[in-house]
C-alpha positions in Angstrom: 90.4 166.6 -20.9 91.1 169.2 -23.3 88.4 167.8 -25.5 86.3 167.3 -22.5 85.0 170.7 -22.5 83.1 172.5 -25.1 84.3 174.9 -27.3 82.0 177.3 -25.4 83.4 176.6 -22.1 87.4 176.4 -23.6 86.7 180.0 -24.5 85.5 181.0 -21.3 88.9 179.4 -19.9 90.8 181.2 -22.5 89.2 184.3 -21.6 89.6 184.0 -17.7 93.4 183.0 -18.2 94.2 186.0 -20.4 92.5 188.4 -17.8 94.1 186.9 -14.8 97.6 185.4 -15.8 99.3 188.7 -15.8 98.2 189.9 -12.8 99.0 186.3 -11.1 102.4 186.5 -12.9 103.4 189.8 -11.8 102.1 189.0 -8.0 104.3 186.0 -7.8 107.2 187.7 -9.6 107.5 190.1 -6.9 107.6 187.4 -4.2 110.0 184.7 -5.8 112.1 186.9 -8.3 112.3 183.8 -10.3 110.3 183.7 -13.5 110.8 179.6 -13.9 109.4 179.2 -10.7 106.6 181.5 -11.4 105.8 179.8 -14.6 105.5 176.3 -12.9 103.1 177.6 -9.9 101.0 179.3 -12.7 101.0 176.3 -15.0 100.1 174.2 -12.0 97.2 176.8 -10.9 95.7 176.8 -14.1 96.0 173.0 -14.6 94.2 172.8 -11.1 91.2 175.2 -12.0 91.3 173.2 -15.5 90.5 170.0 -13.6 88.3 171.6 -11.3 86.0 173.6 -14.0 83.3 171.5 -13.6 82.9 172.0 -10.3 83.2 175.7 -9.9 79.6 177.2 -9.5 80.5 181.0 -10.0 83.4 182.0 -12.4 82.6 185.6 -12.7 85.3 186.7 -10.0 87.7 183.7 -10.1 90.6 185.4 -9.5 90.6 184.9 -5.6 90.2 181.2 -6.2 93.1 181.1 -8.5 95.3 183.3 -6.1 94.7 180.8 -3.3 95.6 178.3 -6.1 98.6 180.0 -6.8 99.7 180.8 -3.0 99.0 177.4 -1.8 101.5 176.1 -4.6 104.1 178.6 -3.6 104.2 177.6 0.1 104.4 174.1 -0.9 107.3 175.0 -3.5 109.1 176.9 -0.3 108.6 173.9 1.8 110.6 171.6 -1.1 113.1 174.1 -1.3 113.4 174.6 2.3 113.7 170.7 2.7 116.0 170.7 0.1 118.4 173.0 1.6 118.1 171.7 4.8 119.2 168.0 3.8 122.3 169.7 1.6 123.8 171.6 4.8 123.1 168.2 6.3 125.2 166.2 4.2 128.0 169.1 4.0 127.8 169.4 7.6 128.6 165.7 8.2 130.9 165.2 5.6 131.0 162.1 3.4 133.4 159.9 6.0 130.8 160.9 8.8 128.0 159.8 7.4 126.4 156.5 9.4 126.3 153.2 7.5 122.4 153.6 8.2 122.1 157.2 6.6 124.3 155.5 3.7 122.2 152.7 3.4 118.7 154.9 3.2 120.5 157.3 0.9 121.4 154.3 -0.9 117.8 152.8 -0.9 116.1 156.2 -1.9 118.6 156.8 -5.0 117.8 153.2 -6.3 114.2 153.6 -6.1 114.0 157.0 -8.0 116.4 155.0 -10.4 113.6 152.4 -10.6 111.3 154.8 -11.1 113.0 156.8 -14.0 113.5 153.6 -16.0 109.9 152.8 -15.9 109.4 156.3 -17.4 108.6 156.5 -21.3 111.6 157.2 -23.3 111.1 160.7 -24.0 109.9 161.7 -20.3 113.0 159.8 -19.2 115.2 161.8 -21.6 113.9 165.2 -20.7 114.6 164.4 -16.9 117.9 163.3 -17.4 118.9 166.2 -18.8 117.1 168.6 -16.6 118.2 167.0 -13.2 121.1 164.9 -13.9 122.7 167.1 -16.6 121.3 170.2 -15.1 120.3 172.1 -18.3 117.6 174.7 -18.6 113.9 174.1 -19.6 114.8 176.4 -22.7 118.0 174.4 -23.8 116.2 171.1 -23.3 113.6 172.4 -25.8 115.8 173.6 -28.3 118.0 170.4 -28.3 114.8 168.2 -28.4 113.0 170.4 -30.6 110.2 170.4 -28.5 108.0 173.3 -27.0 109.2 174.6 -23.4 105.7 173.6 -22.4 105.9 170.2 -23.5 109.1 170.0 -21.4 107.4 171.3 -18.4 104.8 168.6 -18.9 107.4 166.0 -19.6 108.9 167.0 -16.0 106.0 167.3 -13.9 105.0 163.8 -15.1 108.5 162.8 -14.2 108.1 164.3 -10.8 104.7 162.6 -10.2 105.9 159.2 -11.1 108.7 159.5 -8.8 106.5 160.7 -6.2 104.0 158.3 -6.7 106.6 155.2 -6.3 108.9 156.5 -3.5 105.4 157.2 -1.4 104.2 153.7 -2.1 
């Protein structure tokens, strides 16, 4: 995809990135107080801009569009966080012994589906996924351990999550 844009268009994209990134970063850092989450939001935002680059007619004042992309991604992330918290509260409140056999079966089936998705990932992506989500390592530590850039780690994690979502939703 990167090669699909001419050098002039790449330069224009980079100019927009450098002109808007700081402002968006500061705005969403105030909202989230989580640098990692803000970096994830902005990475998705600029990726969406890159993917829709050819369809955007007026690129002179693109900040409102980027803000909208970021806001929508932020809202999606809040929903995911809330859903995770609700699930954890439900599991904690119900206790392990009081989980019904149906709930136990559903959880077991979901875990099996996720494990299948992980098994089908390329080796490096699977390794990054396991280090981040199963071992709880930070992106920076994974990058240092595997001698990769943090951006590469982010890309592997995003692709891993996309793979899991695709398999779970199919």
